[in-house]
C-alpha positions in Angstrom: -19.3 -4.4 -10.8 -17.7 -5.6 -7.6 -19.2 -4.8 -4.2 -17.1 -4.7 -1.1 -18.8 -5.2 2.2 -16.2 -5.0 4.9 -15.7 -8.0 7.2 -16.6 -8.0 10.8 -14.0 -6.2 12.9 -12.4 -4.3 10.1 -13.9 -1.0 11.4 -11.3 -1.3 14.3 -8.4 -1.5 11.8 -9.5 0.8 8.9 -10.5 4.5 9.0 -13.1 4.5 6.3 -13.3 8.3 6.2 -9.6 8.5 5.5 -10.0 5.8 2.8 -12.8 7.7 1.1 -10.6 10.9 1.2 -7.9 9.0 -0.5 -10.2 7.8 -3.3 -11.4 11.4 -3.6 -7.8 12.6 -4.0 -7.1 10.0 -6.6 -10.2 10.9 -8.7 -9.3 11.7 -12.3 -5.8 10.2 -12.2 -6.6 6.7 -13.5 -4.4 5.2 -10.8 -6.9 3.1 -8.8 -9.8 0.8 -9.4 -12.8 2.7 -10.9 -14.9 3.6 -7.9 -18.6 4.2 -8.5 -19.6 4.6 -4.9 -17.9 4.5 -1.5 -19.6 5.0 1.9 -17.2 6.7 4.4 -19.3 5.5 7.3 -19.5 1.7 6.7 -16.9 1.2 4.0 -19.3 -0.2 1.4 -17.6 0.3 -2.0 -18.8 -0.4 -5.5 -16.3 -0.5 -8.4 -16.5 -1.3 -12.0 -15.3 -4.8 -12.9 -12.2 -4.8 -15.0 -12.4 -7.5 -17.6 -9.5 -9.8 -18.4 -7.6 -8.7 -15.4 -4.8 -10.4 -13.5 -2.4 -9.5 -10.7 1.3 -8.8 -10.8 3.4 -12.0 -10.7 6.4 -11.2 -8.4 8.5 -13.9 -10.1 8.0 -12.3 -13.6 10.6 -9.6 -14.2 8.4 -7.8 -16.8 5.4 -7.6 -14.5 7.6 -6.3 -11.6 9.3 -3.7 -13.7 6.0 -2.4 -15.0 4.5 -2.3 -11.5 7.4 -0.5 -9.9 7.6 2.0 -12.8 3.9 2.6 -12.3 4.4 3.0 -8.6 7.1 5.6 -9.1 5.0 7.6 -11.6 2.2 7.6 -9.0 4.6 8.9 -6.3 5.9 11.5 -8.6 2.5 13.1 -8.8 2.9 14.1 -5.2 -0.7 13.7 -4.4 -1.5 14.6 -0.8 -4.2 13.9 1.8 -4.7 15.3 5.3 -3.7 12.2 7.2 -0.4 10.4 7.7 0.6 6.8 7.9 3.2 6.4 10.7 4.5 2.8 11.0 5.5 3.3 14.6 2.1 4.8 15.6 0.5 1.8 13.9 2.4 -0.7 15.9 1.2 1.0 19.1 -2.3 1.1 17.7 -2.4 -2.6 16.9 -1.0 -3.5 20.3 -3.8 -1.5 22.0 -6.3 -3.7 20.1 -4.9 -6.7 22.0 -6.3 -5.4 25.2 -4.7 -7.4 28.1 -3.3 -10.1 25.8 0.3 -10.5 25.0 2.0 -11.5 21.8 2.1 -15.2 21.1 5.6 -14.8 19.6 8.3 -15.3 22.2 10.7 -12.8 20.6 8.1 -10.1 19.8 9.2 -7.6 22.4 12.9 -8.1 21.6 12.1 -7.6 17.9 10.0 -4.5 18.7 12.8 -3.0 20.7 15.2 -3.5 17.8 12.8 -1.9 15.4 12.2 1.1 17.6 16.0 1.5 18.0 16.0 2.3 14.3 13.2 4.9 14.4 15.4 8.0 14.6 17.7 6.6 11.9 14.8 5.8 9.5 13.1 9.1 10.1 16.3 11.0 9.4 16.3 9.7 5.8 12.7 10.7 5.0 13.1 13.4 2.3 9.5 13.9 1.5 6.1 12.4 2.3 3.6 11.9 -0.5 0.4 9.8 -0.7 1.6 6.3 -0.3 -0.4 3.1 -0.9 1.1 1.3 2.1 -0.1 -2.1 0.8 1.6 -2.1 -2.6 1.9 -5.9 -2.7 1.9 -7.7 -6.0 -1.8 -8.8 -5.6 -2.8 -5.1 -5.5 -1.3 -4.3 -8.9 -4.1 -5.2 -11.3 -3.2 -5.7 -15.0 -6.0 -5.6 -17.5 -6.7 -4.8 -21.2 -8.4 -1.6 -22.2 -9.0 -0.8 -25.9 -6.4 -3.5 -26.8 -3.7 -2.0 -24.6 -2.5 -3.3 -21.2 -3.2 -1.0 -18.3 -2.3 -1.2 -14.6 -4.3 0.0 -11.6 -3.4 -0.1 -8.0 -6.3 -1.4 -5.9 -7.2 -1.6 -2.2 -6.3 1.8 -0.7 -7.5 1.1 2.8 -4.2 1.9 4.6 -3.0 4.8 2.3 -1.7 8.0 3.8 1.1 10.5 3.7 4.4 8.6 4.1 7.9 8.1 2.8 7.2 6.5 -0.6 10.0 3.9 -0.1 7.4 2.2 2.2 5.6 1.0 -0.9 8.7 -0.5 -2.4 9.5 -2.2 0.8 6.0 -3.7 1.2 6.2 -5.0 -2.4 9.5 -6.7 -1.7 8.4 -8.2 1.7 5.2 -9.6 0.4 7.0 -11.0 -2.7 9.2 -13.0 -0.3 12.2 -11.5 -2.0 15.7 -12.3 -0.7 18.3 -9.5 -0.3 19.4 -9.7 -3.9 15.8 -9.4 -5.2 15.2 -6.5 -2.9 18.3 -4.7 -4.2 17.1 -5.3 -7.8 13.6 -3.9 -6.9 15.1 -0.8 -5.3 17.4 -0.2 -8.3 14.3 -0.4 -10.6 12.4 2.1 -8.4 15.3 4.5 -7.7 16.8 4.2 -11.3 20.2 4.0 -9.8 22.5 1.7 -7.8 
């Protein structure tokens, strides 16, 4: 088993009740890590340990293709929960956690303004919101062997909520440090088209 005891301060960032609701919605789908116990008050979580496991290697085309196909199949299930993940609301939320402090990055507010200028454009392209992992980075795709066959599970659902599923593909690309060409390839794999 693996026991998660959340670190100090994470209660400000993570809504543990929402996380528990996500795991409840995923129950029976064999999508996530096998949760034995989760406490929605303090975030303690106990999962079965998956033997001979490894994470997705973002430089391995086979791993990436399997992970992205797995992600798409998950999204196609159209699982829903009662809460949403809104990237713009999250930016505001994180800024409130700063209190009276300002960003240490000199171009932060200029960058934020540029991002917010795209909000209407981005939201106009959202066709459908489904349960989205939000943190679908390579390290959260767990490959393991079960009965002699390779399986994949998507772990760490702390930020998950209803969102445009393209968010997961974007997060995977960003945290893989992909260049534009790699990102295009990833989106072609996910969308199954140019």
